[in-house]
C-alpha positions in Angstrom: 0.0 0.0 0.0 0.9 3.6 -0.4 0.5 6.0 2.6 -2.9 7.6 3.2 -4.9 9.3 5.9 -8.2 7.9 7.3 -11.2 10.0 8.2 -14.0 8.6 10.4 -17.0 10.9 10.0 -20.2 10.2 12.0 -22.6 12.1 9.8 -23.3 12.2 6.1 -22.5 15.9 6.0 -19.1 15.3 7.6 -18.4 12.5 5.1 -19.2 14.7 2.2 -17.0 17.5 3.6 -14.1 15.0 4.0 -14.5 13.8 0.5 -13.8 17.3 -0.7 -10.2 16.9 0.1 -7.8 16.3 -2.9 -7.7 12.6 -4.0 -10.1 11.5 -1.2 -12.0 8.3 -1.7 -14.9 6.8 0.2 -14.4 3.5 2.1 -17.5 1.3 2.8 -17.0 -2.4 3.4 -13.7 -2.3 1.5 -14.0 -5.7 -0.1 -12.8 -4.4 -3.4 -10.9 -1.3 -2.4 -8.6 -2.8 0.2 -7.2 -5.5 -2.1 -6.8 -2.8 -4.8 -4.8 -0.7 -2.3 -2.7 -3.7 -1.3 -1.8 -4.3 -5.0 -0.9 -0.6 -5.3 -3.4 -0.1 -8.0 -4.9 3.0 -6.3 -3.2 5.8 -4.3 -5.8 8.0 -2.5 -4.5 10.6 -0.2 -7.3 10.0 2.3 -9.9 7.3 2.9 -13.2 8.5 4.2 -14.8 5.6 6.1 -18.6 5.4 5.9 -19.0 2.6 8.5 -19.4 4.9 11.5 -22.4 6.8 10.1 -25.5 5.6 12.0 -28.0 7.2 9.6 -26.6 5.1 6.8 -27.2 1.8 8.6 -30.2 -0.4 9.1 -33.4 -1.5 7.3 -36.8 0.2 7.5 -40.1 0.2 5.6 -41.4 3.5 4.3 -45.0 4.7 3.8 -45.0 3.5 0.2 -44.2 -0.1 1.4 -40.7 0.0 0.1 -37.8 -1.7 1.8 -35.3 1.0 2.5 -31.7 -0.2 3.2 -29.0 2.1 4.4 -25.9 2.2 2.2 -23.6 1.1 5.1 -25.7 -1.9 5.9 -23.8 -5.2 5.7 -24.8 -8.1 3.5 -25.3 -10.2 6.6 -27.8 -7.7 8.0 -29.7 -7.8 4.8 -29.7 -11.6 4.7 -31.3 -11.6 8.1 -33.4 -8.5 8.0 -35.8 -8.5 5.1 -38.3 -11.3 5.6 -40.8 -9.3 3.4 -38.5 -9.7 0.5 -37.1 -13.3 0.6 -35.5 -13.1 -2.8 -33.3 -10.2 -1.8 -32.4 -11.9 1.6 -31.4 -15.0 -0.3 -29.2 -13.1 -2.6 -27.4 -11.4 0.3 -27.0 -14.7 2.1 -25.0 -16.1 -0.8 -22.5 -13.3 -1.4 -18.9 -14.4 -0.8 -18.3 -16.0 2.5 -19.1 -15.1 6.2 -16.1 -12.7 6.4 -17.3 -10.8 3.2 -20.9 -10.8 4.3 -20.1 -9.3 7.7 -17.8 -6.5 6.2 -19.2 -5.8 2.8 -22.0 -3.3 2.4 -24.9 -2.9 -0.1 -23.9 0.7 -0.8 -20.3 -0.2 -1.5 -21.4 -2.9 -3.9 -23.8 -0.7 -5.8 -21.4 2.2 -6.0 -18.6 0.0 -7.3 -20.9 -1.8 -9.8 -18.6 -4.7 -10.5 -19.8 -6.5 -13.6 -20.2 -9.7 -11.6 -21.6 -8.3 -8.4 -24.9 -9.7 -7.0 -26.7 -6.6 -5.7 -26.9 -4.7 -9.0 -29.1 -7.4 -10.4 -31.5 -7.1 -7.4 -31.5 -3.3 -7.7 -32.2 -3.3 -11.4 -34.8 -6.1 -11.4 -36.6 -4.6 -8.5 -36.8 -1.2 -10.2 -35.2 0.2 -7.0 -34.2 3.8 -6.3 -30.6 4.7 -5.3 -30.6 7.6 -2.9 -27.5 9.7 -2.5 -26.5 12.7 -0.5 -27.7 14.8 -3.5 -30.6 13.1 -5.2 -32.6 10.0 -6.0 -31.7 7.9 -9.1 -33.9 5.2 -10.5 -32.1 2.0 -11.2 -32.6 2.2 -15.0 -30.7 5.4 -15.0 -28.1 4.5 -12.4 -26.1 1.6 -14.0 -24.2 2.9 -17.0 -21.6 0.2 -17.8 -18.8 -1.9 -16.3 -17.8 -0.2 -13.0 -19.7 2.9 -14.2 -22.7 4.5 -12.6 -24.5 7.9 -12.5 -22.6 8.9 -9.3 -20.8 12.2 -9.5 -17.6 13.2 -7.7 -18.2 13.3 -4.0 -21.6 11.6 -4.2 -22.2 8.7 -1.9 -25.0 6.1 -1.8 -26.9 6.7 1.4 -29.9 4.4 0.9 -31.5 2.1 -1.6 -35.3 1.8 -1.7 -36.7 -1.5 -3.0 -40.3 -1.9 -4.2 -41.4 -5.4 -3.0 -42.6 -7.6 -5.9 -45.2 -10.3 -5.7 -42.5 -12.9 -6.0 -38.8 -12.9 -6.9 -35.9 -15.3 -7.2 -32.1 -15.0 -7.7 -30.5 -17.8 -9.6 -26.7 -17.8 -9.4 -24.1 -20.0 -11.1 -21.1 -19.6 -8.8 -17.5 -19.2 -9.9 -16.0 -21.4 -7.1 -12.7 -19.5 -6.5 -14.2 -16.1 -6.1 -17.8 -16.9 -5.3 -18.9 -14.2 -7.7 -21.5 -15.3 -10.2 -20.2 -16.6 -13.5 -23.7 -15.7 -14.5 -26.7 -14.8 -12.3 -30.3 -13.7 -13.0 -32.7 -11.9 -10.7 -36.4 -12.3 -11.8 -39.0 -10.1 -10.1 -42.7 -10.5 -10.8 -44.8 -7.4 -10.2 -48.5 -6.8 -10.8 -47.8 -4.8 -13.9 -45.1 -7.0 -15.4 -41.9 -8.9 -14.9 -38.4 -7.5 -14.7 -35.3 -9.7 -15.4 -31.7 -8.5 -14.6 -28.5 -10.3 -15.6 -25.1 -10.0 -13.9 -21.8 -11.6 -14.5 -22.4 -12.1 -18.2 -22.0 -8.8 -20.2 -19.0 -6.7 -20.8 -21.4 -3.7 -20.2 -22.2 -4.9 -16.7 -25.6 -5.6 -15.3 -28.5 -5.3 -17.8 -32.2 -6.0 -18.2 -33.1 -8.9 -20.6 -36.1 -7.2 -22.1 -37.0 -10.0 -24.5 -37.5 -12.3 -21.5 -39.4 -9.7 -19.6 -41.9 -9.3 -22.4 -42.4 -13.0 -22.8 -42.8 -13.6 -19.1 -45.1 -10.7 -18.6 -47.4 -12.4 -21.2 -47.0 -15.9 -19.8 -45.1 -16.6 -16.6 -43.8 -20.1 -17.3 -40.3 -21.6 -17.6 -41.2 -23.0 -21.0 -41.5 -19.5 -22.4 -37.9 -18.8 -21.6 -36.8 -22.1 -23.3 -37.6 -20.6 -26.6 -35.5 -17.5 -26.1 -31.8 -16.8 -26.8 -29.7 -14.2 -25.1 -27.5 -12.0 -27.3 -23.9 -13.4 -26.9 -22.1 -10.7 -28.9 -21.1 -8.5 -25.9 -20.7 -11.3 -23.4 -17.5 -11.6 -21.2 -15.2 -14.3 -22.6 -12.4 -15.4 -20.3 -10.7 -18.5 -18.8 -13.9 -19.3 -16.8 -16.2 -19.4 -19.8 -16.7 -18.2 -23.4 -19.2 -15.5 -24.4 -21.3 -18.3 -26.0 -21.3 -20.3 -22.8 -22.4 -17.3 -20.7 -25.2 -16.5 -23.2 -26.4 -20.0 -22.8 -26.3 -19.7 -19.0 -28.4 -16.5 -19.1 -31.2 -18.6 -20.5 -30.6 -21.5 -18.1 -30.5 -19.3 -15.0 -33.6 -17.4 -16.0 -35.5 -20.6 -16.6 -34.5 -21.9 -13.2 -35.5 -18.7 -11.5 -38.9 -18.7 -13.1 -39.4 -22.3 -12.2 -38.5 -21.6 -8.6 -41.1 -18.8 -8.4 -43.8 -20.8 -10.1 -43.2 -23.7 -7.7 
């Protein structure tokens, strides 16, 4: 690591102020940032820890019936704390290992937007709203590509608000070494239609599979998915699997998710 200072603010306002320093960088769970620092691939002058901000922790339900999760809430807390949304709790319970789940945070994951992260699929499939210290951003506008989001300099994720679907399921094909999904699909069924989000597959990061959404909104059965083919032209191709293989897995994971919901 290179040398850096650490700030430990206790309010969002203090965190935003600290991030105004030159080359300051926010630190949430640190599950991506700390290994990056160890490898000397980043050299911030100061890390601004968000873990001591009480107003960014915890889970609540608002008047609209949405599940509101503070950005500094750990995966383990989400896994145990959202019985109203079992699909989301199940996703959180399968992130990494116990050490990762007890340190990593939902806000850090969504802000980083790793192309194989789990939470972005839930946020996008749920049609959630990402709340920052400046504004509210709907999921369809928030994710903008691999490691790219609508966040501006000095903007931090303070809360995520999830509408609760009628039913949802997260189907994940795990890459054993990292426990990231090789490909994973989150299917959320709402009264006005179905949303399907795919992670781990595309070079552009998390995305909605609109063809599957249209078919499933018309007829929510696994057989409908069997006749569809995901576009493999922009799929990740690496030592773990070719783009063609990942495109195939998109269909398989979606079919399994729908079958799990349908019972």
